[in-house]
C-alpha positions as CSV (number, residue, x, y, z in Angstrom):
1,M,113.1,103.9,130.6
2,H,114.6,100.5,131.1
3,E,117.3,98.6,129.4
4,L,116.3,95.5,127.5
5,A,118.2,92.6,128.9
6,H,118.5,90.4,125.8
7,L,117.0,92.3,122.8
8,H,118.3,95.4,121.2
9,F,118.5,96.7,117.6
10,A,121.3,94.9,115.8
11,D,124.7,96.6,116.1
12,A,123.4,99.1,118.5
13,D,126.2,98.3,120.9
14,A,127.6,101.7,121.8
15,S,127.4,103.2,125.2
16,Y,125.0,106.1,125.6
17,E,127.9,108.5,126.2
18,D,129.6,107.5,123.0
19,A,126.5,107.2,120.8
20,R,125.5,109.5,118.0
21,Y,122.1,107.8,117.6
22,A,119.8,106.7,120.4
23,I,117.1,104.2,119.5
24,F,114.1,103.7,121.9
25,G,110.7,102.0,121.5
26,V,107.2,103.0,122.5
27,P,105.1,99.9,122.8
28,Y,101.7,101.6,122.9
29,D,98.5,101.1,120.9
30,G,95.9,102.5,123.4
31,T,93.9,104.6,120.9
32,T,93.8,102.0,118.1
33,S,90.6,102.4,116.2
34,F,90.6,99.3,114.0
35,R,93.1,96.5,114.6
36,P,95.4,96.4,117.7
37,G,98.9,95.1,117.8
38,T,101.3,98.0,117.2
39,R,102.5,97.7,120.8
40,F,104.4,94.7,119.6
41,G,106.1,96.7,116.8
42,P,109.3,97.7,118.5
43,R,110.1,94.1,119.5
44,A,109.4,92.8,116.0
45,I,111.6,95.5,114.4
46,R,114.5,94.7,116.7
47,E,114.2,90.9,116.2
48,V,114.3,91.1,112.4
49,S,117.2,93.6,112.5
50,F,119.5,90.7,113.3
51,N,118.7,89.1,109.9
52,F,120.7,91.7,108.0
53,E,124.4,92.0,107.3
54,S,126.1,94.8,109.1
55,Y,127.7,96.1,105.9
56,D,125.7,98.5,103.8
57,P,126.9,98.4,100.2
58,A,125.1,101.6,99.2
59,T,127.1,103.7,101.6
60,G,130.1,101.5,102.2
61,I,129.7,101.6,106.0
62,D,129.6,98.8,108.6
63,F,126.9,99.5,111.1
64,F,129.0,98.1,113.9
65,E,131.4,101.1,113.3
66,V,128.5,103.6,113.7
67,P,127.9,104.7,117.4
68,V,124.3,103.6,118.0
69,T,122.8,102.7,121.3
70,D,119.4,101.2,122.1
71,L,117.8,102.5,125.2
72,G,115.0,99.9,125.3
73,D,111.3,100.6,125.6
74,L,109.5,103.2,127.6
75,A,107.2,101.8,130.3
76,V,104.3,103.8,128.9
77,S,101.2,105.1,130.7
78,R,97.7,104.1,129.6
79,L,96.5,107.6,128.7
80,P,97.7,108.9,125.3
81,E,98.4,112.5,126.4
82,E,100.7,111.1,129.1
83,V,102.4,108.9,126.6
84,A,103.1,112.0,124.5
85,G,104.5,113.7,127.5
86,E,106.8,110.7,128.4
87,V,108.1,110.6,124.9
88,A,108.8,114.3,124.9
89,D,110.8,114.0,128.1
90,V,113.0,111.2,126.8
91,T,113.5,112.8,123.4
92,A,114.4,116.1,125.0
93,D,117.1,114.3,127.1
94,I,118.5,112.7,123.9
95,V,118.5,116.0,122.0
96,R,120.1,117.9,124.9
97,D,122.9,115.3,125.0
98,G,123.7,116.0,121.3
99,K,122.3,112.7,120.0
100,V,119.7,111.9,117.3
101,P,116.6,110.3,118.5
102,V,115.3,107.2,116.5
103,M,111.9,106.1,117.8
104,L,110.3,102.7,117.1
105,G,106.5,102.5,117.3
106,G,103.9,101.7,118.5
107,E,101.1,103.9,117.4
108,H,101.7,107.3,115.8
109,T,100.6,109.2,118.9
110,A,104.1,109.0,120.2
111,T,105.4,111.2,117.4
112,V,103.6,114.2,119.0
113,G,105.9,114.1,122.0
114,A,109.0,113.5,119.9
115,V,108.2,116.5,117.7
116,R,107.6,118.7,120.7
117,A,111.0,117.9,122.0
118,V,112.9,118.2,118.7
119,R,111.1,121.4,117.6
120,P,112.1,121.1,114.0
121,D,111.5,123.7,111.3
122,V,109.7,121.3,109.1
123,Y,107.7,118.1,109.9
124,V,107.7,115.5,107.0
125,V,105.5,112.5,107.3
126,C,104.7,109.5,105.1
127,D,101.3,108.3,106.0
128,A,98.2,106.8,104.4
129,H,96.0,109.0,106.6
130,L,96.0,112.7,107.0
131,D,95.6,112.4,110.8
132,L,94.2,115.9,110.9
133,R,91.2,115.2,113.1
134,D,90.9,117.5,116.2
135,E,89.6,114.6,118.2
136,L,88.8,110.9,117.8
137,D,87.1,108.6,120.2
138,G,87.0,111.2,122.9
139,T,90.7,112.2,122.8
140,P,92.7,114.9,120.9
141,Y,95.7,112.5,121.3
142,S,94.4,109.7,119.2
143,H,96.6,108.2,116.5
144,G,94.1,109.9,114.0
145,C,95.0,113.4,115.4
146,V,98.8,113.3,115.2
147,T,99.4,115.8,112.4
148,R,96.7,118.1,113.8
149,R,98.7,118.2,117.1
150,V,102.0,118.6,115.3
151,L,100.7,121.7,113.7
152,E,100.5,123.2,117.1
153,T,104.3,122.9,117.3
154,V,105.4,123.1,113.7
155,E,103.8,125.3,111.2
156,D,105.5,123.8,108.1
157,V,104.2,120.3,107.5
158,V,104.8,118.1,104.4
159,I,102.6,115.0,104.0
160,I,103.6,112.3,101.5
161,G,101.5,109.2,100.5
162,A,98.1,110.1,102.0
163,R,95.0,108.6,100.5
164,S,92.5,108.6,103.5
165,G,90.7,111.4,105.4
166,D,87.3,113.0,105.6
167,R,86.4,116.2,103.7
168,E,87.3,118.5,106.5
169,Q,90.8,117.0,106.8
170,Y,91.4,117.4,103.1
171,E,90.4,121.1,103.4
172,I,92.8,121.6,106.3
173,A,95.6,119.8,104.4
174,A,95.1,122.1,101.4
175,E,95.3,125.2,103.6
176,R,98.0,124.3,106.1
177,T,100.2,121.6,104.7
178,Q,102.1,120.7,101.5
179,L,100.3,117.5,100.5
180,Y,101.6,114.8,98.0
181,T,99.0,112.1,97.8
182,A,99.8,108.5,96.9
183,D,98.3,109.1,93.5
184,M,100.4,112.2,93.0
185,V,103.5,110.2,93.9
186,R,102.5,107.6,91.4
187,E,101.7,110.1,88.6
188,R,104.7,112.4,89.1
189,G,107.3,109.9,90.3
190,I,108.9,109.9,93.7
191,G,112.1,111.6,92.3
192,A,110.1,114.7,91.2
193,V,108.3,114.9,94.5
194,L,111.5,114.6,96.5
195,R,113.2,117.3,94.4
196,E,110.4,119.7,95.4
197,V,110.5,118.6,99.0
198,R,114.3,119.0,99.2
199,E,114.0,122.5,97.8
200,H,111.3,123.2,100.3
201,V,113.3,122.1,103.3
202,A,116.5,123.6,102.0
203,E,119.0,123.9,105.0
204,R,116.3,123.7,107.6
205,R,116.0,121.0,110.3
206,I,113.3,118.4,109.8
207,Y,111.7,115.7,111.8
208,L,111.0,112.7,109.6
209,S,108.1,110.3,110.5
210,I,107.3,107.1,108.6
211,D,103.9,105.5,109.3
212,A,104.1,101.9,108.1
213,D,100.7,102.2,106.4
214,A,102.1,104.7,103.9
215,I,103.1,101.6,102.1
216,D,100.4,99.7,100.2
217,C,98.9,97.1,102.6
218,C,99.1,94.5,99.8
219,L,102.9,94.7,100.2
220,T,103.3,95.1,104.0
221,P,100.1,93.9,105.6
222,G,101.2,94.1,109.2
223,L,99.2,97.3,109.9
224,G,96.6,98.5,112.4
225,T,94.8,100.6,109.8
226,P,95.6,99.1,106.4
227,E,94.9,101.0,103.2
228,P,95.4,99.8,99.6
229,F,96.8,101.7,96.6
230,G,99.7,103.2,98.6
231,M,103.4,103.8,98.1
232,T,106.0,101.0,97.7
233,P,108.9,100.2,100.1
234,L,111.3,101.4,97.4
235,E,109.6,104.8,97.3
236,I,109.7,105.1,101.1
237,R,113.4,104.2,100.9
238,E,114.0,107.0,98.5
239,V,112.2,109.4,100.9
240,V,114.5,108.3,103.8
241,R,117.6,108.4,101.7
242,A,116.8,111.9,100.4
243,L,115.7,113.5,103.7
244,A,117.8,111.7,106.4
245,P,120.7,114.2,106.0
246,H,118.3,117.1,106.9
247,A,116.7,115.3,109.9
248,A,117.1,116.0,113.6
249,G,114.9,113.1,114.5
250,F,113.3,110.1,113.0
251,D,110.6,107.5,113.7
252,Y,109.1,104.4,112.1
253,V,105.7,103.7,113.6
254,E,102.4,101.7,113.3
255,V,104.0,98.3,112.7
256,A,101.5,95.7,113.8
257,P,103.4,92.4,113.3
258,N,100.4,90.1,112.6
259,D,101.9,89.2,109.1
260,S,104.8,87.0,108.1
261,G,107.4,89.6,109.2
262,Q,107.6,91.6,106.0
263,T,106.3,94.9,107.6
264,A,108.8,94.8,110.5
265,A,111.6,93.8,108.0
266,V,110.9,96.9,105.9
267,A,110.9,99.0,109.1
268,A,114.2,97.7,110.3
269,Q,115.8,98.4,107.0
270,M,114.4,101.9,106.9
271,V,116.0,102.6,110.4
272,R,119.3,101.3,109.0
273,E,118.9,103.5,105.9
274,F,118.2,106.6,108.0
275,I,121.2,106.0,110.2
276,A,123.5,105.2,107.3
277,R,122.5,108.3,105.2
278,H,122.6,110.6,108.2
279,W,126.0,109.3,109.4
280,V,127.6,109.6,105.9
281,A,126.2,113.1,105.4
282,G,127.6,114.3,108.7
283,R,131.1,113.0,108.3
């Protein structure tokens, strides 16, 4: 992993030794199946993070007072299974040092490695796609296989916002996950869904992963695999606010910044939301 000479997440100025949160990027989109570009996601998220005030009125904290460091981007391999291994190694170091990993994607494959390192009790993911294929395009480490691989590490999986997958994936989801589709979120309301999820996770450690395409592509179109009729940025914010205090790790992935910047802007704000809510809960 190398330091970025001129670009880091805004206010992530703490030394690694002093930091509570360690941000790192994974600029990889080697298994992209529709539209490439998520390799540019980490840079776009960092760039737009400087647009926002350091003060967070919802929590009353100034981000420059929170010990956050940005480790830069991994120099990733070409093979997805090697990328997962590299992410696992870096994340394990961060966790061992008593810090909270915050990963910027890049495609969702990287999450497999982070979850293997964190080893949470519950994996919670917001995603348009079930990602429960055993293999896609010749590899079990495709971005379309992420949740299937996670189930090899974590038995308790919660999916929020899904609206795409083949019949077999929906059958697996019904048997092995707690699934809240985008339609269920819309019909029941995100508040009711999150009350159930909070009861489910209780005091257990979670890993929270946000795939940018959980949000309706008409609202944030900078995506590699866009799907309409999804969640709203405000609903995702509610997920992050509710679950950040329970989380031992976090990522925001699948930002393909081929739009006017709105997808990366939402991602940067969600990273800030996660850090703010986690920090306040831990004080």
